C-alpha positions as CSV (number, residue, x, y, z in Angstrom):
1,X,11.0,24.2,6.7
2,X,12.3,21.9,9.2
3,X,12.2,18.6,7.4
4,X,13.8,15.5,9.3
5,X,12.7,11.9,8.6
6,X,15.6,10.0,10.8
7,X,19.5,10.0,10.9
8,X,19.5,8.4,7.3
9,X,18.0,11.5,5.6
10,X,20.6,14.2,4.3
11,X,18.9,17.6,5.0
12,X,20.6,20.9,5.3
13,X,19.0,22.9,8.1
14,X,19.5,26.5,9.2
15,X,20.7,27.0,12.6
16,X,17.4,27.7,14.4
17,X,15.7,24.6,12.2
18,X,18.6,22.7,13.8
19,X,17.9,23.9,17.4
20,X,13.9,23.3,16.8
21,X,15.1,19.5,15.4
22,X,16.9,19.0,18.2
23,X,14.8,19.9,20.8
24,X,12.0,17.9,19.3
25,X,14.1,14.9,19.2
26,X,15.3,15.2,22.4
27,X,12.1,14.8,24.3
28,X,10.1,13.0,21.4
29,X,9.5,9.2,21.4
30,X,8.6,7.8,17.8
31,X,5.2,7.1,17.4
32,X,5.6,3.4,16.2
33,X,6.6,3.1,20.3
34,X,3.7,4.6,21.5
35,X,0.5,2.9,22.9
36,X,-1.8,3.6,20.0
37,X,-3.2,1.8,17.1
38,X,-3.8,3.5,13.6
39,X,-6.2,1.7,11.4
40,X,-8.1,2.6,8.2
41,X,-12.1,3.0,8.3
42,X,-14.7,0.1,7.2
43,X,-14.3,-1.1,3.6
44,X,-17.9,-2.0,2.4
45,X,-17.2,-3.1,-1.0
46,X,-20.5,-1.4,-2.5
47,X,-20.9,1.8,-0.7
48,X,-24.4,2.5,-2.5
49,X,-25.9,-0.5,-0.4
50,X,-24.2,-0.1,2.9
51,X,-23.7,3.9,3.0
52,X,-27.3,5.6,3.4
53,X,-28.7,9.1,4.0
54,X,-31.0,10.0,6.9
55,X,-34.1,9.8,4.5
56,X,-33.2,6.3,3.9
57,X,-32.5,5.3,7.4
58,X,-35.9,6.8,8.4
59,X,-37.3,4.7,5.5
60,X,-35.9,1.4,7.0
61,X,-36.5,2.1,10.4
62,X,-40.6,2.9,9.3
63,X,-40.3,-0.8,7.6
64,X,-39.7,-2.4,11.1
65,X,-42.6,-4.5,12.3
66,X,-42.2,-4.1,16.0
67,X,-40.6,-1.3,18.5
68,X,-37.9,-4.0,19.2
69,X,-36.9,-4.5,15.8
70,X,-37.0,-0.9,15.3
71,X,-34.8,-0.5,18.4
72,X,-32.2,-3.1,17.4
73,X,-32.2,-1.8,13.6
74,X,-31.3,1.8,14.8
75,X,-28.5,0.5,17.0
76,X,-27.1,-1.4,13.8
77,X,-27.1,1.9,11.4
78,X,-24.4,4.0,12.7
79,X,-23.1,7.5,11.5
80,X,-20.2,7.8,9.4
81,X,-17.6,10.0,8.5
82,X,-16.1,10.3,5.1
83,X,-12.3,11.9,4.7
84,X,-13.8,14.7,3.0
85,X,-15.8,15.5,6.2
86,X,-12.9,16.0,8.7
87,X,-11.9,19.4,9.1
88,X,-9.1,21.0,11.9
89,X,-10.6,20.2,15.0
90,X,-13.8,19.4,13.6
91,X,-16.1,17.8,11.0
92,X,-19.0,18.5,8.3
93,X,-21.3,15.2,9.1
94,X,-23.1,14.8,5.7
95,X,-25.9,12.8,7.3
96,X,-24.8,9.7,6.4
97,X,-25.2,6.3,8.0
98,X,-23.2,3.0,7.5
99,X,-25.5,-0.1,7.9
100,X,-22.8,-2.0,10.2
101,X,-23.7,-5.5,9.5
102,X,-20.4,-6.4,10.7
103,X,-18.8,-10.1,10.5
104,X,-18.2,-10.3,14.3
105,X,-15.2,-10.1,16.4
106,X,-13.7,-13.6,16.8
107,X,-13.7,-14.7,20.4
108,X,-16.3,-11.7,21.3
109,X,-19.3,-11.8,19.3
110,X,-20.7,-13.4,16.2
111,X,-21.5,-12.1,13.0
112,X,-24.7,-10.2,12.3
113,X,-27.7,-12.6,11.5
114,X,-29.5,-10.6,8.5
115,X,-32.7,-12.5,9.2
116,X,-32.9,-10.5,12.6
117,X,-33.0,-7.5,10.6
118,X,-35.8,-7.8,7.9
119,X,-36.0,-4.1,7.0
120,X,-32.3,-3.9,6.5
121,X,-32.5,-7.1,4.5
122,X,-35.3,-5.9,2.6
123,X,-33.2,-2.9,1.6
124,X,-30.1,-4.7,1.1
125,X,-32.1,-7.2,-1.4
126,X,-32.5,-4.4,-3.9
127,X,-28.9,-4.3,-4.4
128,X,-28.6,-8.3,-4.1
129,X,-26.7,-9.0,-7.8
130,X,-24.3,-5.9,-6.5
131,X,-23.5,-7.3,-3.0
132,X,-22.8,-11.0,-3.7
133,X,-20.4,-10.5,-6.2
134,X,-18.2,-8.1,-4.5
135,X,-14.8,-9.1,-2.7
136,X,-15.1,-7.4,0.5
137,X,-17.8,-9.2,2.1
138,X,-18.3,-11.6,5.4
139,X,-19.7,-14.8,5.9
140,X,-22.9,-13.9,4.0
141,X,-23.2,-11.1,1.1
142,X,-25.2,-9.2,3.8
143,X,-22.1,-9.0,5.9
144,X,-19.3,-6.6,5.8
145,X,-15.8,-8.0,5.6
146,X,-13.7,-8.7,8.8
147,X,-12.6,-5.9,10.9
148,X,-11.1,-7.1,13.8
149,X,-11.0,-3.6,15.5
150,X,-14.5,-2.7,15.1
151,X,-14.6,-1.9,18.9
152,X,-12.1,0.7,18.3
153,X,-14.5,2.8,16.4
154,X,-16.3,3.2,19.9
155,X,-13.3,4.3,21.8
156,X,-11.8,8.1,22.0
157,X,-9.9,8.3,18.7
158,X,-8.4,10.8,16.2
159,X,-9.9,10.7,12.5
160,X,-8.2,12.1,9.7
161,X,-8.4,11.6,5.9
162,X,-6.0,9.3,4.3
163,X,-5.2,11.7,1.3
164,X,-5.5,15.4,2.2
165,X,-3.8,18.8,1.2
166,X,-4.9,20.5,4.8
167,X,-3.9,17.8,7.1
168,X,-7.1,18.0,9.3
169,X,-7.2,16.0,12.5
170,X,-10.5,15.8,14.9
171,X,-11.0,13.8,18.3
172,X,-13.8,11.7,18.5
173,X,-15.8,11.0,21.6
174,X,-19.2,10.2,19.5
175,X,-18.1,6.8,18.3
176,X,-18.7,7.7,14.5
177,X,-17.6,5.0,12.0
178,X,-15.4,6.0,8.9
179,X,-15.0,4.9,5.7
180,X,-11.9,4.0,3.8
181,X,-10.9,7.5,3.1
182,X,-10.0,7.9,6.7
183,X,-8.0,6.4,9.1
184,X,-8.4,6.3,13.1
185,X,-5.9,6.4,15.6
186,X,-7.0,4.8,19.2
187,X,-4.9,4.3,22.4
188,X,-3.3,6.4,25.0
189,X,-3.4,10.3,25.2
190,X,-5.1,11.0,22.0
191,X,-6.3,14.5,23.1
192,X,-2.9,15.7,23.1
193,X,-1.6,13.8,20.0
194,X,-4.8,15.7,18.5
195,X,-3.4,18.7,19.5
196,X,0.1,18.0,18.3
197,X,-1.2,17.0,15.0
198,X,-3.2,20.1,14.5
199,X,-0.4,22.4,15.4
200,X,1.8,24.7,13.6
201,X,4.7,23.0,15.1
202,X,3.6,19.8,13.7
203,X,3.1,21.1,10.1
204,X,6.4,23.2,10.1
205,X,8.4,20.1,11.1
206,X,6.8,17.1,9.5
207,X,4.5,18.2,6.4
208,X,7.6,16.9,4.0
209,X,7.5,13.6,5.7
210,X,4.3,12.6,4.0
211,X,4.9,12.0,0.3
212,X,3.1,14.7,-2.1
213,X,0.6,13.6,-4.4
214,X,-0.8,15.5,-7.6
215,X,-2.3,18.8,-6.4
216,X,-0.4,19.3,-3.2
217,X,-2.2,16.4,-1.6
218,X,-0.5,14.3,1.0
219,X,-0.7,10.6,1.9
220,X,-1.0,10.3,5.4
221,X,-0.6,6.2,5.6
222,X,0.6,4.8,8.8
223,X,4.0,4.0,8.0
224,X,4.7,7.5,7.6
225,X,3.7,8.5,11.1
226,X,5.9,5.6,12.7
227,X,8.9,7.5,12.6
228,X,7.7,10.9,13.8
229,X,8.8,11.6,17.4
230,X,6.4,13.4,19.6
231,X,6.6,14.0,23.4
232,X,4.8,11.7,25.6
233,X,2.7,13.7,28.1
234,X,2.1,12.9,31.7
235,X,-1.5,12.2,32.5
236,X,-2.0,15.8,33.9
237,X,-0.8,17.4,30.2
238,X,-3.3,15.1,28.7
239,X,-6.2,16.3,31.0
240,X,-5.4,19.6,30.3
241,X,-5.2,19.2,26.4
242,X,-8.3,17.4,26.6
243,X,-9.9,20.6,27.9
244,X,-8.3,22.7,25.1
245,X,-9.4,20.3,22.6
246,X,-13.0,19.9,23.7
247,X,-13.3,23.7,23.9
248,X,-11.8,24.5,20.5
249,X,-13.8,21.7,19.0
250,X,-17.2,22.8,20.4
251,X,-16.3,26.5,19.0
252,X,-13.4,26.7,16.6
253,X,-11.3,30.0,16.2
254,X,-8.2,30.9,15.1
255,X,-7.2,32.5,18.4
256,X,-7.9,29.3,20.0
257,X,-5.4,27.3,17.7
258,X,-2.8,29.8,18.2
259,X,-2.9,29.6,22.0
260,X,-2.7,25.4,21.8
261,X,0.2,26.0,19.7
262,X,1.3,28.2,22.3
263,X,0.8,25.4,24.9
264,X,2.9,22.9,22.8
265,X,5.7,25.3,22.5
266,X,5.9,25.5,25.7
267,X,6.4,21.6,26.4
268,X,9.2,21.7,23.9
269,X,11.0,24.8,25.4
270,X,11.0,26.7,22.3
271,X,12.4,30.3,22.3
272,X,10.5,33.5,21.1
273,X,12.8,33.4,17.8
274,X,12.0,29.8,17.1
275,X,8.2,30.4,17.6
276,X,8.5,33.5,15.4
277,X,10.3,31.4,12.7
278,X,7.0,28.8,12.8
279,X,4.7,31.2,12.8
280,X,1.1,30.3,12.4
281,X,0.4,27.5,9.6
282,X,-3.0,27.0,8.3
283,X,-2.9,25.1,4.9
284,X,-5.6,26.7,2.4
């Protein structure tokens, strides 16, 4: 296993592992120097009130008095992914929704006024004793806590669980929100970065850069990504990997994942011996 965390680390590598390490470091830029942001998902303070299933969403919409209220309410209730829903190049949406009564973004737009959403207020009032006592709230107990990066959830982004054995990443263009058990990555070259983070090369070289917890689970917090060197793609390379990622996320197969691994190996000029040393890695 090719493990390296920086110049301060003492790691004994075989010659072939050292060769792979040198090739990655020679063309890679630490992720802290990329034009990307890494944020955690939305913290509600009381999920039972703010995260609902599809049946409850339909009930709330049915309680709207006008078509305008129904439309505005539907826009405020957003689909949400949890850490457990994320897979390699995909997700299993659990038909869950977040009542996104956000606290606004300073200088952009104000907090949600619950009085403009009476059907949602009626639902949240059922949990009034709980939501008014929680620490994570906004200007009123009906509002979520401040989230200055709320707009980033609308951008193309990478979603991944904060703690995971499998180290899966998915590229999202459907504007999903996530709970606090996920992180998102927004910014430049997120399609290529999705492919790299899902690749066998990443798992081979960097799995041990993330601390291991009980049962083989890894903690994928932002601080552990900062030092990882990754080749910064050109616009042409990003477009190519966007097509590859779109395709594998429509219809995943091991063969497609291996083909994407091969495209990444080419960018790093790995030899056949080095490729065989890495192999195809799928954590189970």
